[in-house]
N, C-alpha and C positions, 0 to 999 in steps of 0.2 A: 813412463807411467801415465795412465789416464786418471784424472782426479775430477770429482764433482764437489762444488761448494753450494750448500743449501742456504737460501736467503735472498733478499732483494734490496738490501740497504747499502749504505756506505761502507759498513764493516765488511760485507761480503765482496764488494768491488775491490776493497783493499786486500783481502785475503787472496782473491783470485789473481790480482796483480802481482803480489809477492810470490805466490807459488809458480806463476808462469815464467818467472825469471830463472828458475832452476833448470839446469841443463838435463836433469833426469826426468823432467816432466814433458810429456808429449802433447797433452791437450788438457785444458781446464774448462769444464762446463759449469754453468751457474744455473741453479734451480730455485726460482724462475729467473733470477737476475733482474737487471734494469736497463735503462737506456745507455749506460756506459760500459756494460759488461759484454763480453764476447761469448759465443756458443751458448746462448740462453736456451733453456729447456722449459717449456710452459707446463709445469706440473705444480699441483698444490702440495706445499711442504708437509701437510698433514696426511697426505695419501701415501702411506709408507709402502703399500704394495706396488703402486705405480712407479715409485722411485726405485724400489728393489728391482723391478723388471727392467727399467731403463739402465740401471747400473750393471746388471748382469749381461744385458744385450750389448752394452757398449764397452765392455772390458774395464769398468771402473775398479781400481784397486783401493782407492782411498776416498771416503766421503767425509768432508769437513762440514760439520753442522754449525751454522752461524747463530741462529736464534735459540732461545731457551725452551720454547714450547715443545718442539719435537723431542728434545732430550728428556724433559719431564714426562712426556708421554711414552717414552721407552723405545725410541728408534734404535738405540744400540742393541737392546735385547732382541728387537725384531729382525735384525740383520745377523744374528749369531750364527745361523746355519749357512751363511753365504761365503765366508772367507774374505769378505770385503771389510777393510778396516774402517770403522766409523769412529771418527775422532771426537770423543766426548765421553762423559760418564754414563753408566747404565741408569735405569729408572730409579733404583734405590739410592744411588749416590747423588743423582740430580735433585733429590729432595733437599739438599743443602741450599738450593735456590728456590725450589718449588714450594717449600713450606717454611715460613719464617719461624714457626714453632719448633719444627724439627731442628732447624739451624741453631736456634738459641739454646735448645736443650743440649745439642751437640757441643756448642761452645762452653756451656756450663760444665758438662761432663769432662771435657778435656782441657779445662783451665785456659781457654782462649779469652783474652781480655775484651769485655764488651759491656755495654750499658746495662744497669739493673733493669729488670723487666718483670711483668706479671702477665700470665696467660688468661684470656677471657674466652669462654665458650659456654654453650648451653644457657645462654641469656644471663650469665653471671653479671652482677651489677658493678660497674667501674666507678661509681660516684665517689666512694670513699678515697680511692687512689687519686682521682682527678682533683679532689679538694686538697689532699695532702701535698700534691705537686703544684697546686695553684694553677693548674692548666698548662704548666711549662713541661711539655711531654711530647712524645711521638707515638702516633697510633699506626700500627702496621697490620694490614690484612694478611692472613696466613698464606694464601695461595698466590699464584701468578696473576698480575693485574696490569701487565704492559706498562709498568712505571707509574701507575695511577693508584696504587694501593697504600701509599705512605703519606701520612699527614703530620706535618711539623706544626705544633700548636703553641701559642703563647698566652692563651687565656682559657678559663673554664668554659666559656661559651664556644670557643673554637674546638675544644676537645669534645664537647657534647655534640657539636654539629658534625664533626668528623665521624664519630661513631654512628650517629643517625644516618649519615649518607651510606655507610657500610651496610647497615641493616636494611636500608631501603633497597640497595642493590642486591644483597646476598641473603636477606632474610634475618629474622630475629636471632637465630642460632648460629650466626656467622662467627667464625673463629678468628681472633685477632690478638695482638699484643699491645700493651701499653708499656712504654719504656721511658727511662730517664732521658732527657734531652741534653745532649752534649754540645759544646760550642768549640769552635776552632776552625782548622783548615781541613777540608776533605781531600783525600788523595786516593788514587787508584793504584793498587799493587797487583799486577797480573803476571801469571807465570804458567808454566807447563808442568804436568805431573804424570808419572807412570804409576802412581800409587805407592811408590817406595821413596821417591825423592821429589823435590820441587825446584825448578830453575826459574828465576824471576827475570822479567824484562825490565826496562827502565820505568821508574815511577812516573806517573802522569797525573794531571788534574783536569777533571771534567767541569763543565759549567752548565748546571741543570736549569736554573730559572730562565725564562724567555728573554728577559730584558737586562740592559746594563745595570750594574750595581747589584746583581742578584735579586732583581725585582720581578714581579709577575709570577705566573703559574709555572710549576715544574714541567719540564719537557723531557724528551729522550736524551737531550744533550745538545747544546748550542755551539760547542767547540771544546778544544782540549789543547794541552801543550805538554811536552816532555823534553828533557827530564825536569824534575821539580827542584829548583835551586836550594830550597831549605831542607830537602830530604838528604841530609848528610850521612856520613858513615855511622855516627852515633844513633841517629834516628832509624837507619836501616837495621842496625843490630837490635834495637828495641822491637822493630816490626817482626824480625825473626823470632825473638823471644816471646812476644805477646800474641802473635798471630800465626806465622808460617809454621814454626816447629810444632806447637801444640796441635794445629790442624792436621799436619802430616801424621802426627802420632795417632790422632783419632781415625784418620783414613786407614792407617795400617791396622789398628786394633779392631775396627769394625769390619775389616776385610772387604772394603768397598772396591768394586770394579770401576776404577777411575783412571782412564787414560785420556787426558784432554787438558783443557784450559781451566785454571782456577783463578778466581778474581776475588781480591779482598778489598771491599769498600771500607776505607778507614777514616776516622775522625781523629785528628791530632789535637789533643786538648792539653795545654801546658806541656808541650813536647812529649806527651805520652799517647801512643797510638791505641785506639779502641776499634774493634771490628764492628762496623755497622751492619754489614751484610756480606754474604757470599754470592757470587755468580758462578755458574759452571760453564761459562763461555766468555769469549772476548767482549769487552765493553764497546759501545758505540756512542761517542766518537773517539774514544781512546785508541782504538785499533788504527785509526787513520794517522796517528802520530807514532805509536810504538812499533808498528811494522816497518814504516820507512826508516825508523831509527835503528832497526835490527839489521846488522851487517851479515850475520850468520844466515845460513840456509834455513828457511822455515820448514822445508820438507825434512831436512836432517833432524831437526828437533822433534818433529812429529813421529818419524820412524823410530827414533831413539826411545820413545815412550812405549813402543811395541816390542822392542827387543831388550828392554830392561837395561839400557845403557845410558839413560838420561844423566845419571849422576856423573858420568865421565865426560860429558859434552861441555866444552867451553863455549860460552856465548860471547860474540863480539858485537860492538855497537858502532854506528857511525858517529862522527864528531858533531858537535853543535847542538842547537835547539830546534825543535820542530813545533810549529803552531798550526792548528786546524781551525778554520772558521766555517760554520754551517750557515748557508743561505736557506731561509725557510719561507714557506708560503704564508702570506698575511692571514691572521686568524689562528694559526697553529699555536698551542696544541689543541685549540678548540676547532670549530668548523672552519673550513677553508675551501676556496675554489681551486680548480686545477685545469690542466689542458692549456696553459699559457706557454707560448714559445720562449725558449731561453736563448738569449743573445750573448755573444762575447766569449764563449768558451774557448774559441780558437785564438783569442787575444792574450790569454794567460801566458806568462813567461815560461819558456821551455824547461827551466830548472825548477819549476813548481809542479805540484801534482793536483789533479782534479779527480775526485772520486764522486761518482754519482750515487744518489740515495733514492729520492722519490722522483725518478724521471722515466720517460718513455720515448723511444725513438720512432720516427716515421720518416723513412728514407734518410735524407741528410739532416733533417730537423729534429731537435730534441725539445720535449715539452715537459712541463711540471706534472707530476703524478702522485705527489705525496706531501706530507707536512714538512719534513726535512728534505730538501731538494738536492743541494750540491755541497760538497766539502772542498775547500781550497786549502792546500797544505804547502807551507814554505819552510825552508831550513836556512839558518844562518849561524855564524860563529857564536853570537850572543843572543839572549832572549829578546832584547829590545829590537835588534835588527831583524829578527825573524818576524816579530809582530808588525813592524813597519812594512816589511816585504809582503806579508800575507794580505794586509789591508790595501796596499797598492793594487794587488791583483784581484781582490774581491770586487773592487769598484769597476773592474772591466766587464763583469758579468751582470746581466739584468734580465728580469722578467716581471710581469705585472704583479704588484702587491708583495714584492720581495722585501724581506727584512732580515737583519742579522744583528748580533751584539757587536758593539764597538770596543769591548774591554777584555777580549779573550787574552789571557796571559798576564794581565796587569797585576794579579795577585802574586805572581812569581817575581815581578819587578819590585813591588812594595815590600816583599819580605827580604 
């Protein structure tokens, strides 16, 4: 089978790596890929017609869509007449990520446990609610914003400033949500669905803020680990009751065309899980730990979503803990320079994994080409050993203005 993976980040490198291990896979292309991926195809991921032509001419049977934007724009619908399996939800189902308002109304309708919220549109005034919550709230832009549409506020001034920035960017009639701010531990629960059942991978924890101790601006993610030690059987059962089962009920009742990944971003507050958001694709950098932890065939899981046999598939996982540390360009998530040569990639231990994100290859040399540049992933029997191992290897890689967090996985140890 020939497969194409859409995207250019660490997530897509990991997906391509995992799929290429399957004996039933002949060739994996990446569109457009990065400096670490093979068989790169230089096409714009928003040019559906060019991608369709490429897939048709190269015998692609499966197209795995990495990022959210093509799904929200309806790439699944666009390929309906081709016979090519596009792994992901169609345009209507992708609104679970593409519209925060749609998602929160869906959660309310199907009793998914989530924070209390109020919808604001048509220049509706939020001042009364801001005063009522004393500014301790979360503001969420309705649409896709590449991880930059959520503002966690701790004061009235911050809340007003967040809404002002949304209106400056999107206009006075911008649609957004103001919701109750929850506290606790965030975890990522990611699984596969055929629209009739959901199979979960190991729980993981992402680290969004740029700097140690969860300081600094939010990023796309500075590292992750799995499994999550405090996510025990009792909590998993609550996650099924509060999030997974009612969501699946909603997907069924709404008759959504959903064959793909479903991601539950959860806040565990007093051992009670609340759904913060849905994603309709794999998280990044969670993918870089949950796919190496997956012992089962990724291709088998995907194909089971198309022949309605997902419910009968048993998923096996590798032993131990997996930790991923992201090496980023100085200045990220703001402005940063690129085109710096990366040294030391060949020095990483052979039992560790290196997934490229923002890189570009020129002959035998690799250069920085994005904000998040390299993911280093290591595995060990216990979490502390995995943390120690990954940082030993991170130090072997260098490029100008490189920075990374030094505390990835520490929350798992402290709990």
